[in-house]
Structure formats: C-alpha cells, structure tokens
C-alpha positions as CSV (number, residue, x, y, z in Angstrom):
1,X,29.4,-66.6,45.7
2,X,26.7,-64.0,45.4
3,X,25.9,-63.4,41.7
4,X,22.4,-61.8,42.0
5,X,23.4,-58.6,40.4
6,X,24.8,-60.4,37.4
7,X,21.5,-62.2,37.2
8,X,19.5,-58.9,37.2
9,X,21.7,-57.5,34.5
10,X,21.4,-60.6,32.4
11,X,17.6,-60.5,32.6
12,X,17.7,-57.0,31.2
13,X,20.2,-57.8,28.5
14,X,18.4,-61.0,27.3
15,X,15.7,-58.9,25.8
16,X,18.1,-56.5,24.1
17,X,20.9,-58.7,22.6
18,X,20.8,-62.3,21.4
19,X,21.8,-64.4,24.3
20,X,22.2,-61.2,26.3
21,X,25.7,-60.7,24.9
22,X,27.6,-58.9,22.2
23,X,29.7,-61.9,21.4
24,X,28.7,-65.6,21.8
25,X,31.9,-66.6,23.5
26,X,30.9,-64.6,26.6
27,X,27.7,-66.5,27.1
28,X,27.3,-69.4,29.4
29,X,24.5,-71.0,31.4
30,X,22.6,-70.0,33.4
31,X,23.9,-66.4,32.9
32,X,27.3,-64.7,32.4
33,X,29.3,-62.9,35.0
34,X,29.0,-59.1,34.5
35,X,32.3,-57.3,35.2
36,X,32.5,-53.9,36.8
37,X,36.3,-53.3,36.7
38,X,39.7,-54.8,36.3
39,X,43.0,-54.1,37.9
40,X,46.3,-56.0,37.3
41,X,45.5,-59.8,37.4
42,X,42.1,-59.2,38.9
43,X,38.5,-58.8,37.8
44,X,35.8,-57.4,40.0
45,X,32.2,-58.4,39.0
46,X,29.0,-56.5,39.4
47,X,28.4,-58.3,42.8
48,X,31.8,-57.2,44.1
49,X,33.4,-60.7,43.8
50,X,37.2,-60.7,43.2
51,X,38.4,-63.0,40.5
52,X,41.9,-64.0,39.3
53,X,41.6,-63.5,35.5
54,X,42.9,-66.1,33.2
55,X,40.8,-65.0,30.3
56,X,42.4,-61.5,29.9
57,X,39.9,-60.4,27.3
58,X,40.6,-63.6,25.4
59,X,44.3,-62.7,25.1
60,X,45.0,-59.0,24.5
61,X,45.8,-58.0,28.1
62,X,49.3,-59.3,28.3
63,X,50.2,-56.5,30.8
64,X,47.0,-57.2,32.9
65,X,44.1,-54.8,33.4
66,X,44.5,-51.0,33.5
67,X,48.3,-51.0,33.2
68,X,49.4,-47.4,34.2
69,X,51.4,-46.8,31.1
70,X,48.5,-47.8,28.8
71,X,46.0,-45.8,30.9
72,X,48.1,-42.7,30.8
73,X,48.6,-43.0,27.0
74,X,44.9,-43.3,26.4
75,X,44.0,-40.5,28.7
76,X,46.5,-38.2,27.1
77,X,45.3,-39.0,23.6
78,X,41.6,-38.8,24.6
79,X,42.3,-35.2,25.8
80,X,43.6,-34.4,22.3
81,X,40.7,-36.1,20.5
82,X,39.6,-39.7,19.8
83,X,39.1,-39.7,16.0
84,X,40.2,-37.4,13.2
85,X,39.5,-39.2,9.9
86,X,43.1,-38.3,9.0
87,X,46.5,-39.9,9.5
88,X,48.4,-39.5,12.8
89,X,52.1,-39.9,13.6
90,X,51.3,-42.7,16.1
91,X,50.4,-44.9,13.1
92,X,53.9,-44.5,11.8
93,X,55.5,-45.2,15.2
94,X,53.4,-48.3,15.8
95,X,54.1,-49.6,12.2
96,X,57.8,-49.1,12.8
97,X,57.6,-51.0,16.0
98,X,55.7,-53.9,14.3
99,X,58.1,-54.1,11.4
100,X,61.1,-54.2,13.7
101,X,59.8,-57.4,15.3
102,X,58.0,-58.8,12.2
103,X,60.4,-58.2,9.3
104,X,58.2,-60.0,6.9
105,X,55.7,-57.2,7.4
106,X,57.5,-54.6,5.3
107,X,54.3,-52.7,4.9
108,X,51.0,-53.0,6.7
109,X,47.5,-51.7,7.3
110,X,45.9,-51.1,10.6
111,X,42.2,-52.1,11.0
112,X,39.9,-52.4,14.0
113,X,39.7,-56.1,14.7
114,X,41.3,-59.5,14.0
115,X,38.3,-60.4,11.9
116,X,38.9,-57.4,9.7
117,X,42.6,-58.2,9.4
118,X,42.0,-61.8,8.2
119,X,39.1,-60.7,5.9
120,X,41.3,-58.1,4.1
121,X,44.3,-60.5,4.1
122,X,42.2,-63.2,2.3
123,X,41.0,-60.6,-0.2
124,X,44.6,-59.5,-0.7
125,X,45.8,-63.0,-1.3
126,X,43.1,-63.6,-3.9
127,X,43.8,-60.2,-5.5
128,X,47.5,-60.8,-5.8
129,X,47.3,-64.4,-7.1
130,X,44.1,-64.1,-9.2
131,X,42.9,-67.4,-7.5
132,X,39.6,-67.9,-5.6
133,X,40.3,-70.8,-3.2
134,X,41.9,-70.6,0.2
135,X,42.9,-73.4,2.6
136,X,42.3,-73.3,6.4
137,X,42.8,-75.8,9.2
138,X,39.9,-77.6,10.7
139,X,39.0,-75.8,13.9
140,X,41.0,-72.7,13.0
141,X,39.2,-69.5,13.8
142,X,40.1,-66.5,11.8
143,X,37.2,-64.1,12.7
144,X,33.5,-64.1,11.8
145,X,33.6,-63.4,8.1
146,X,32.1,-65.7,5.4
147,X,35.3,-67.1,3.9
148,X,36.5,-68.6,7.1
149,X,33.4,-69.8,8.8
150,X,34.0,-73.3,7.6
151,X,34.9,-75.9,10.2
152,X,35.7,-73.0,12.5
153,X,36.9,-73.0,16.1
154,X,36.2,-70.7,19.1
155,X,32.6,-69.8,19.6
156,X,31.6,-71.6,16.4
157,X,32.7,-74.9,18.0
158,X,31.5,-74.1,21.5
159,X,28.0,-73.4,20.2
160,X,27.9,-76.3,17.8
161,X,27.6,-74.2,14.6
162,X,31.0,-74.5,12.9
163,X,29.3,-73.7,9.5
164,X,27.2,-70.5,10.0
165,X,23.8,-70.0,8.4
166,X,23.9,-67.1,6.0
167,X,27.2,-68.1,4.4
168,X,26.4,-68.8,0.7
169,X,27.4,-72.3,-0.6
170,X,29.4,-70.7,-3.4
171,X,31.5,-68.8,-0.9
172,X,32.1,-71.9,1.3
173,X,33.0,-73.9,-1.8
174,X,36.1,-71.8,-2.2
175,X,37.3,-72.6,1.3
176,X,39.1,-76.0,1.6
177,X,40.0,-77.5,5.0
178,X,42.9,-79.6,6.3
179,X,43.8,-81.3,9.5
180,X,46.4,-79.3,11.4
181,X,49.8,-81.1,11.8
182,X,49.1,-83.3,8.7
183,X,51.7,-82.3,6.1
184,X,51.0,-85.3,3.9
185,X,47.3,-84.3,3.6
186,X,48.5,-80.7,2.8
187,X,50.7,-82.1,0.0
188,X,47.8,-84.1,-1.5
189,X,45.4,-81.1,-1.3
190,X,47.7,-78.6,-2.9
191,X,48.6,-81.1,-5.6
192,X,44.9,-81.8,-6.4
193,X,44.1,-78.1,-6.7
194,X,47.3,-77.0,-8.5
195,X,46.9,-73.4,-9.8
196,X,43.6,-72.8,-7.9
197,X,44.7,-72.0,-4.3
198,X,45.6,-68.4,-3.3
199,X,46.7,-69.0,0.2
200,X,47.0,-71.4,3.1
201,X,45.7,-69.7,6.2
202,X,46.9,-71.1,9.6
203,X,47.2,-70.2,13.2
204,X,50.8,-71.3,13.8
205,X,49.7,-72.3,17.3
206,X,46.0,-73.0,17.2
207,X,44.6,-70.8,19.9
208,X,40.9,-70.9,19.3
209,X,40.4,-74.6,20.2
210,X,42.7,-74.3,23.1
211,X,46.5,-74.1,22.5
212,X,47.4,-76.9,20.0
213,X,51.1,-76.8,19.2
214,X,52.7,-77.6,15.8
215,X,54.6,-80.8,15.6
216,X,58.4,-80.4,15.3
217,X,59.1,-79.2,11.7
218,X,55.5,-78.9,10.7
219,X,55.5,-75.1,10.1
220,X,58.8,-75.3,8.3
221,X,57.4,-78.1,6.0
222,X,54.3,-76.1,5.4
223,X,56.5,-73.1,4.4
224,X,58.4,-75.3,1.9
225,X,55.3,-76.9,0.5
226,X,53.5,-73.6,-0.2
227,X,56.6,-72.2,-1.9
228,X,56.8,-75.4,-4.0
229,X,53.2,-74.9,-5.2
230,X,53.3,-71.1,-5.6
231,X,50.8,-70.6,-2.8
232,X,50.9,-67.8,-0.3
233,X,51.4,-68.8,3.3
234,X,49.3,-66.7,5.7
235,X,50.0,-66.8,9.5
236,X,47.1,-65.6,11.7
237,X,49.1,-64.3,14.6
238,X,46.1,-62.4,16.2
239,X,46.7,-64.5,19.3
240,X,50.4,-65.4,19.1
241,X,51.7,-62.1,17.9
242,X,53.7,-60.4,20.7
243,X,52.6,-63.1,23.1
244,X,54.9,-66.0,22.2
245,X,57.7,-63.5,21.7
246,X,58.0,-59.9,20.4
247,X,58.2,-61.5,17.0
248,X,55.3,-63.9,17.7
249,X,55.3,-67.4,16.5
250,X,57.4,-66.5,13.4
251,X,60.3,-65.5,15.5
252,X,59.8,-68.4,18.0
253,X,59.7,-71.1,15.3
254,X,61.9,-69.5,12.7
255,X,59.4,-69.4,9.9
256,X,58.3,-66.3,7.9
257,X,54.9,-66.0,6.4
258,X,54.0,-64.2,3.1
259,X,51.1,-62.4,4.8
260,X,50.7,-61.9,8.5
261,X,47.6,-60.8,10.6
262,X,47.9,-59.3,14.1
263,X,45.5,-58.1,16.7
264,X,44.8,-58.5,20.5
265,X,48.1,-57.7,22.3
266,X,48.9,-55.2,19.5
267,X,46.2,-52.8,20.7
268,X,47.0,-52.8,24.4
269,X,43.3,-53.6,25.2
270,X,41.7,-51.4,22.6
271,X,40.1,-52.6,19.3
272,X,42.8,-53.2,16.7
273,X,43.9,-55.5,13.9
274,X,46.6,-55.4,11.3
275,X,47.6,-57.2,8.1
276,X,51.0,-56.9,6.4
277,X,53.4,-58.5,3.9
278,X,56.3,-57.6,1.7
279,X,56.1,-54.2,0.0
280,X,55.6,-56.0,-3.3
281,X,52.4,-57.7,-2.1
282,X,51.1,-54.7,-0.1
283,X,51.4,-52.3,-3.0
284,X,48.4,-54.1,-4.4
285,X,46.3,-52.5,-1.7
286,X,44.4,-49.3,-2.5
287,X,45.2,-46.5,-3.2
288,X,48.3,-48.0,-4.8
289,X,46.6,-51.1,-6.1
290,X,43.2,-52.6,-6.9
291,X,42.6,-54.5,-3.7
292,X,40.2,-52.3,-1.7
293,X,40.4,-51.8,2.0
294,X,39.0,-49.0,4.1
295,X,37.6,-48.3,7.6
296,X,36.5,-45.2,9.5
297,X,38.2,-46.4,12.7
298,X,41.3,-47.9,11.1
299,X,44.4,-46.5,12.7
300,X,42.4,-44.5,15.2
301,X,44.6,-42.5,17.6
302,X,43.3,-44.1,20.8
303,X,44.2,-47.6,19.6
304,X,47.5,-46.4,18.3
305,X,48.4,-44.8,21.6
306,X,47.4,-47.8,23.6
307,X,49.3,-50.2,21.3
308,X,52.4,-48.2,21.4
309,X,52.3,-47.9,25.2
310,X,51.7,-51.7,25.6
311,X,54.5,-52.7,23.2
312,X,57.0,-50.3,24.6
313,X,56.3,-51.7,28.1
314,X,56.5,-55.3,26.8
315,X,59.8,-54.6,25.2
316,X,61.0,-53.2,28.5
317,X,60.0,-56.1,30.7
318,X,60.5,-58.9,28.2
319,X,58.9,-62.4,28.1
320,X,61.1,-64.2,30.6
321,X,58.7,-63.9,33.5
322,X,55.7,-64.8,31.4
323,X,57.6,-68.0,30.1
324,X,58.5,-69.0,33.7
325,X,55.0,-68.5,35.0
326,X,53.4,-70.3,32.0
327,X,55.7,-73.3,32.6
328,X,54.9,-73.2,36.3
329,X,51.2,-73.3,35.8
330,X,51.3,-76.1,33.2
331,X,53.7,-78.3,35.2
332,X,51.8,-77.9,38.4
333,X,48.4,-78.6,36.7
334,X,49.9,-81.8,35.3
335,X,50.8,-82.8,38.9
336,X,47.3,-82.1,40.0
337,X,45.9,-84.3,37.2
338,X,48.2,-87.1,38.2
339,X,47.3,-86.7,41.9
340,X,43.6,-87.1,41.0
341,X,44.3,-90.1,38.8
342,X,42.8,-88.3,35.8
343,X,43.7,-88.9,32.1
344,X,43.3,-85.3,31.1
345,X,45.9,-83.3,29.1
346,X,47.6,-80.0,30.0
347,X,48.8,-78.2,26.9
348,X,50.2,-74.8,26.1
349,X,53.2,-72.7,25.3
350,X,54.6,-69.4,26.7
351,X,51.9,-67.8,28.7
352,X,49.1,-69.9,27.1
353,X,47.6,-73.0,28.8
354,X,44.5,-75.2,28.8
355,X,43.3,-78.4,30.4
356,X,41.9,-80.7,27.8
357,X,39.4,-83.2,29.2
358,X,40.4,-86.1,26.9
359,X,42.6,-89.2,27.3
360,X,44.5,-88.6,24.0
361,X,47.2,-86.2,23.1
362,X,45.9,-83.2,21.3
363,X,47.4,-82.5,17.9
364,X,44.5,-81.2,15.9
365,X,40.8,-80.4,15.9
366,X,39.7,-84.0,15.7
367,X,41.6,-84.7,18.9
368,X,40.1,-81.7,20.7
369,X,36.6,-82.8,19.7
370,X,37.1,-85.9,21.9
371,X,37.1,-83.7,25.0
372,X,34.2,-83.8,27.5
373,X,32.9,-80.3,27.0
374,X,30.1,-80.7,29.5
375,X,32.6,-81.8,32.2
376,X,34.7,-78.8,31.3
377,X,31.8,-76.5,32.0
378,X,31.3,-78.1,35.4
379,X,35.0,-77.3,36.0
380,X,34.5,-73.7,34.8
381,X,31.7,-73.1,37.3
382,X,33.7,-74.7,40.1
383,X,36.6,-72.5,39.3
384,X,34.4,-69.4,39.2
385,X,33.1,-70.3,42.7
386,X,36.7,-70.5,43.8
387,X,37.6,-67.1,42.4
388,X,39.3,-68.0,39.2
389,X,37.9,-66.8,35.8
390,X,38.8,-68.8,32.7
391,X,37.2,-68.6,29.3
392,X,33.8,-70.3,29.5
393,X,34.6,-73.0,26.9
394,X,36.8,-76.1,26.5
395,X,37.6,-74.7,23.1
396,X,39.5,-71.6,24.1
397,X,42.9,-70.7,25.6
398,X,43.7,-69.5,29.1
399,X,46.3,-66.8,29.5
400,X,48.7,-65.3,32.0
401,X,49.9,-61.7,32.1
402,X,52.9,-59.9,33.5
403,X,50.6,-58.8,36.3
404,X,50.1,-62.3,37.6
405,X,52.4,-63.2,40.5
406,X,53.8,-66.5,41.7
407,X,51.1,-66.4,44.4
408,X,48.4,-66.0,41.8
409,X,49.7,-69.1,40.0
410,X,49.6,-71.0,43.3
411,X,46.0,-69.9,43.9
412,X,45.1,-70.8,40.3
413,X,46.5,-74.3,40.7
414,X,44.9,-74.8,44.2
415,X,41.5,-73.7,42.7
416,X,41.9,-76.4,39.9
417,X,42.9,-79.0,42.5
418,X,39.8,-78.2,44.7
419,X,37.5,-77.8,41.7
420,X,38.5,-81.2,40.2
421,X,37.8,-82.9,43.5
422,X,34.4,-81.1,43.6
423,X,33.2,-82.3,40.2
424,X,34.2,-86.0,40.6
C-alpha cells in the first residue's frame, strides 16, 4: 500500500503539532494515515487507498460517512448561518428527542464535546451535593479534564500516561478509583467515605479500553448502592448513547442514572456533548442556579441540525441491522481465533467489538492491561495493509455503522484472518 503522501503530510505536521496530530489517539508509528474523504463504510486516504472503516471517528458515525440526510441538513443550515450566539429552535427539537429516549434527562444542556459534558456534570454533582470527592472506574475515560485524568483509559492508557502532568495533586486527591465490576469494593469505598462523595461516574459499558461489559446485575447493584449512600450515579453514555439502543445503555440494561452525559452519535458527526438530569438537579445550573456553565459554541445550529438529522434517521432504520452485523463480526472473529489456535478474546455488544490479545476473560481495566499491546499494533498495521482501518490502539473500541454491509463484514473477518496469519 502506497502511503507516501501521508508521510509527506506527517513530516509537515510534526513541526506544527505535538506528534503531528490534534489528538493523541490518532498518532501511531511511524506516521498516521491522512484521510481525504469518507463515504458510507469507506475512508479514502491522501494516497487514494480505500479502507473499510471500523473506527468511524471513534464512534459518532453510526450512519457511516457523509450520510445524505445529515449532509443535507448541514448544508441547509450553513446557508442560513453557522453561529448566532442566541438560542435556536433546533435546540428545543433535539432536546425533546433526547428526553423522549432518555426520560431521566428531564432537562439538559448542550455543549461542544464529551469532555465538556463530563466536566460540567462533575461540577454539577459537586454543586448539588456540596461534596468534593467523586469516584471513577480504573481505565474509565471521561474526557481530558483534571478531575478524571486519574487511572484513565483511551489515549492516556495507550500512551502510558494515565495520570497527566499538570493535574494538581489536590485535584487528583478528590478522585477515588474502583475496579469495574467489583460491587464489593464499591460498597467498601462508599462506606469508608460516607458523606464525602458527590457522585460515582461510570461508563455503563467501558468503551475506552475496548468494550468491557458489565457483569449481570452489576449496574443494578451500583444503582442500589449509590441510593443507599446518598451518592449521585452518573452514567457517561458518550459512547453508548444511541448506539446500544435509542435509549443507550440505560434502556438496554434497565437502569436510570441521576446524571447522564452524551456525545458522539448525538451530533451526527459534528462536535457535540450534553449533560442532563432531573429538573430538580438541573435547576442548579445557571442562570437558574449557582453551578456555572457556558460556551460560545454550545447548542450551535450546525451541530443541532446534524444531530437531529442523524437521530431521525436512526429512529427510522432502527438498531436491528446493527445488532445482527455486530453479532456476525464477533462470532466470526471468534471462529478465526479458534482456527488459528490463539487464546485471544473477542468482546463487544451491539455494534461494538474488539479483539483483546490476552488469554483471560476481560472484566475490568486490570484484565485489559494483560493484553499484548505491541502485538495488537502489528495486527493494526497488517489490517491497514489489507484495507481495514481500526482504531490504532488495543485500548479502544471498533464500531460498525448502518452503512456496513454483510459483504463488508466478510471482508473485515477475512482481513483479520489473513493478518493474524501474517503476524505469527
């Protein structure tokens, strides 16, 4: 595969941006692939190579690239202006759509990223409870703000810096961590810090260390435990929202959070985030209350238009096809692993999947960290050479879209089969 143009672009970018990228999760050795355009389930790079995309912008593009309904909505809105600094009706329409599927979000605020959503949600939880401490799961990634860059996943794990420089010790001291899927440890921690903890923050399905699923009953037990201790339960559904179902993980697992954060799919491929809760909690947000939140691009009309178009289309087509293709790719990858005599794990749910290069079942961050990350990167490059683009990290999730066909799934599985043989 010719990648000379990507190399030229990287050489220019390396002197302009740290690592030549605007986000570390896009970086990989010797240089990243530069994309020129996307269409449906395909990416086309700067050298003209065609790739089946299983990264999908790290999750937002559930309809695939350049979906006609989303493109039309953005074009029409751009013709009327891109930013006003004033409310627009589309904010109301999108909020009504979100509340219809996430009833626990009686009121909400739109922001410009998942990072912003969780940052403001943490501030809200502290403001409402008057408590400083929060609890997060080891390996859980909730954006790149100070309160949650403690034993974080995603790029923080990939690049071996789970605790970022520049985060004050006094800030980190107010963030406690737990092993995911360990309800006994959660009970001990909440009991030991009774009256100190504002919220437990969790990805209901951990998506930023690869899809790690909750044990049966775990989320329900966590819900009961937080109520018992008077602690707010915060679900980070930036990845799972609208992907596992229209009502996200909360609808799929039958558990409602006190505070919910959304992003990715919500914006139809444009920058977005949202946090929401009961009206009682949200009335603490300015201008009604004393918890401050603001943003020039919050609720911008382009993101509102794209999000509305995407959710309307997703409501129309449903998740049945995504579920079927997700199960197809996972089951067939498991067959490939068995055929090669490997002890790797294939995990996922809905349209999410990942191959974990470890011989142990993956239930939490500690299990994931037993994976052979260097071998995974060999697999990544072998897949790239065979025309399949996955996130360049063992600690991320692969995704499918409504644009992926059964033939795409067959080609993805064949590429894994051939790539695993090549890296023996």
